[in-house]
C-alpha positions as CSV (number, residue, x, y, z in Angstrom):
1,M,-11.6,-7.5,2.1
2,A,-12.1,-11.2,1.5
3,E,-13.6,-10.5,-1.9
4,A,-10.4,-8.9,-3.3
5,V,-8.3,-11.9,-2.1
6,T,-10.8,-14.3,-3.7
7,V,-10.5,-12.4,-7.0
8,A,-6.7,-12.0,-6.7
9,R,-6.0,-15.7,-6.0
10,P,-6.4,-17.1,-9.6
11,Y,-4.1,-14.4,-10.9
12,A,-1.5,-15.1,-8.2
13,E,-1.7,-18.8,-8.8
14,A,-1.3,-18.4,-12.6
15,V,1.8,-16.2,-12.1
16,F,3.2,-18.6,-9.5
17,A,2.7,-21.5,-11.9
18,L,4.5,-19.6,-14.7
19,A,7.4,-18.5,-12.3
20,D,7.7,-22.0,-10.9
21,A,7.8,-23.6,-14.3
22,T,10.6,-21.3,-15.4
23,S,12.5,-21.4,-12.1
24,A,12.1,-17.6,-11.7
25,L,10.3,-17.4,-8.4
26,G,12.8,-14.8,-7.0
27,H,12.6,-12.6,-10.1
28,W,8.9,-12.7,-10.2
29,S,8.8,-11.8,-6.5
30,Q,10.9,-8.7,-7.2
31,M,8.8,-7.7,-10.3
32,L,5.5,-8.1,-8.4
33,A,6.9,-6.1,-5.5
34,A,7.8,-3.3,-7.8
35,M,4.5,-3.4,-9.8
36,A,2.4,-3.6,-6.5
37,T,4.3,-0.7,-5.0
38,V,3.5,1.5,-8.0
39,A,-0.1,0.3,-8.4
40,A,-0.8,1.1,-4.7
41,T,0.2,4.8,-4.9
42,P,-2.7,7.2,-4.8
43,E,-1.6,8.7,-8.1
44,M,-1.7,5.4,-9.9
45,M,-5.0,4.4,-8.4
46,E,-6.4,7.7,-9.7
47,A,-4.8,7.3,-13.1
48,S,-6.1,3.7,-13.5
49,G,-9.7,4.9,-12.8
50,N,-9.4,7.9,-15.1
51,P,-11.7,7.4,-18.1
52,R,-9.6,9.8,-20.2
53,L,-6.6,7.5,-20.1
54,S,-6.6,4.6,-22.4
55,P,-5.5,1.1,-21.1
56,E,-2.2,1.5,-23.1
57,Q,-1.5,4.9,-21.4
58,V,-2.1,3.4,-18.0
59,Y,0.2,0.5,-18.9
60,G,2.9,2.9,-20.0
61,I,2.7,4.8,-16.7
62,I,2.9,1.7,-14.5
63,A,5.4,-0.2,-16.7
64,G,7.7,2.7,-16.8
65,A,7.6,3.2,-13.1
66,S,8.0,-0.5,-12.3
67,G,11.5,-0.7,-13.8
68,N,12.9,-3.6,-15.8
69,I,10.1,-6.2,-16.1
70,T,10.0,-9.2,-18.5
71,T,7.8,-9.6,-21.5
72,E,5.6,-12.1,-19.5
73,A,5.3,-9.5,-16.7
74,Q,4.3,-6.9,-19.2
75,N,1.6,-9.1,-20.6
76,F,0.4,-9.9,-17.1
77,L,0.2,-6.2,-16.4
78,R,-1.8,-5.6,-19.6
79,V,-4.3,-8.4,-18.6
80,L,-4.8,-6.8,-15.2
81,I,-5.4,-3.4,-16.8
82,E,-7.8,-4.7,-19.4
83,N,-9.8,-6.6,-16.8
84,R,-9.7,-3.6,-14.4
85,R,-7.8,-5.6,-11.8
86,L,-4.8,-3.4,-11.4
87,G,-5.8,-2.5,-7.8
88,L,-5.4,-6.2,-6.9
89,L,-1.6,-6.2,-7.5
90,P,-0.8,-5.9,-3.7
91,E,-3.1,-8.8,-2.9
92,I,-1.7,-10.8,-5.9
93,R,1.8,-10.2,-4.6
94,E,0.9,-11.2,-1.1
95,I,-0.7,-14.5,-2.3
96,F,2.3,-15.1,-4.6
97,E,4.7,-14.7,-1.7
98,E,2.7,-17.1,0.5
99,L,2.8,-19.7,-2.3
100,K,6.5,-19.1,-2.9
101,N,7.3,-19.4,0.8
102,E,5.3,-22.7,1.0
103,R,7.2,-24.1,-2.0
104,E,10.6,-23.1,-0.5
105,G,9.7,-24.3,3.0
106,V,9.9,-20.8,4.5
107,V,7.6,-19.4,7.1
108,D,7.2,-15.7,8.0
109,A,7.9,-14.6,11.6
110,V,7.3,-11.3,13.3
111,I,9.7,-10.7,16.1
112,T,8.7,-7.8,18.3
113,T,11.2,-6.5,20.9
114,A,11.3,-3.6,23.3
115,F,14.8,-2.7,22.1
116,P,16.6,-3.1,18.7
117,L,18.3,-6.5,18.3
118,D,21.9,-6.8,17.0
119,S,22.6,-9.3,14.3
120,G,23.8,-12.0,16.7
121,Q,20.7,-11.8,18.8
122,L,18.5,-12.0,15.7
123,A,20.5,-15.0,14.4
124,E,20.1,-16.8,17.7
125,I,16.3,-16.2,17.9
126,Q,15.9,-17.2,14.2
127,A,17.9,-20.4,14.7
128,E,15.8,-21.4,17.7
129,L,12.6,-20.7,15.8
130,E,13.9,-22.8,12.8
131,R,14.7,-25.6,15.2
132,R,11.3,-25.5,16.8
133,F,9.2,-25.2,13.7
134,K,11.5,-27.3,11.5
135,R,11.3,-24.8,8.7
136,K,13.3,-21.9,7.4
137,I,12.3,-18.6,9.1
138,K,12.0,-15.3,7.3
139,A,12.0,-12.8,10.1
140,R,10.8,-9.3,10.3
141,V,11.8,-7.4,13.4
142,D,9.5,-4.7,14.9
143,V,10.5,-2.5,17.9
144,D,7.7,-1.8,20.4
145,A,8.8,-0.1,23.7
146,A,5.4,-1.0,25.2
147,L,6.7,-4.5,25.7
148,I,9.0,-3.2,28.4
149,G,11.5,-6.0,27.8
150,G,11.8,-9.4,26.3
151,V,10.6,-10.7,22.9
152,R,7.2,-11.6,21.4
153,M,7.4,-13.9,18.4
154,Q,4.6,-14.7,16.0
155,V,5.1,-17.5,13.5
156,G,2.0,-18.1,11.4
157,D,-0.9,-18.4,13.9
158,E,1.3,-19.3,16.9
159,V,2.5,-16.6,19.3
160,I,5.3,-17.1,21.8
161,D,5.2,-14.2,24.2
162,G,8.3,-13.9,26.3
163,S,7.9,-10.1,26.9
164,V,7.7,-8.5,30.3
165,R,4.3,-7.0,29.3
166,G,3.0,-10.5,28.4
167,K,4.2,-12.0,31.7
168,L,2.6,-9.1,33.7
169,A,-0.7,-9.6,31.8
170,G,-0.5,-13.3,32.6
171,L,0.2,-12.6,36.2
172,A,-2.7,-10.1,36.4
173,S,-5.0,-12.6,34.9
174,A,-4.0,-15.3,37.3
175,L,-4.5,-12.9,40.3
176,M,-8.0,-12.0,39.0
177,M,-9.0,-15.7,39.0
178,K,-8.3,-16.1,42.7
């Protein structure tokens, strides 16, 4: 869906510039998350495409369901509705978060384990990743029993596979070469 990202980027960059200029990156992040969640629901997608509903009615539905949003966010929402771009809100939010993370020196990491991690284990892994990548790490933990044991970490495009499953796959590949 490269086309949606291409269309969403200017909107995300404009919102990022506004949020950055007013030192409100965190607040905009929360508002975009709320609006994107509402816009992505099947009911809202259907309502936004309904020709019987006026743009102001669609705005009322999504603004009401999005919670407390600022005047700037309300205006942004109206622009998206008028330009029939409401469905891009999830992509806009995603691009905004990437820009925000870049500004704050944060990188997303996906830590996949065979078993749930306690807070101490997560803190240790996160500290090691921050030392290795020299950036603050925002970690998401997924549990996948298929790993058998160990941890698989993905930071950006780099994957560090310390799982038993990964080691077995590496061993199998090495044996096939001989």
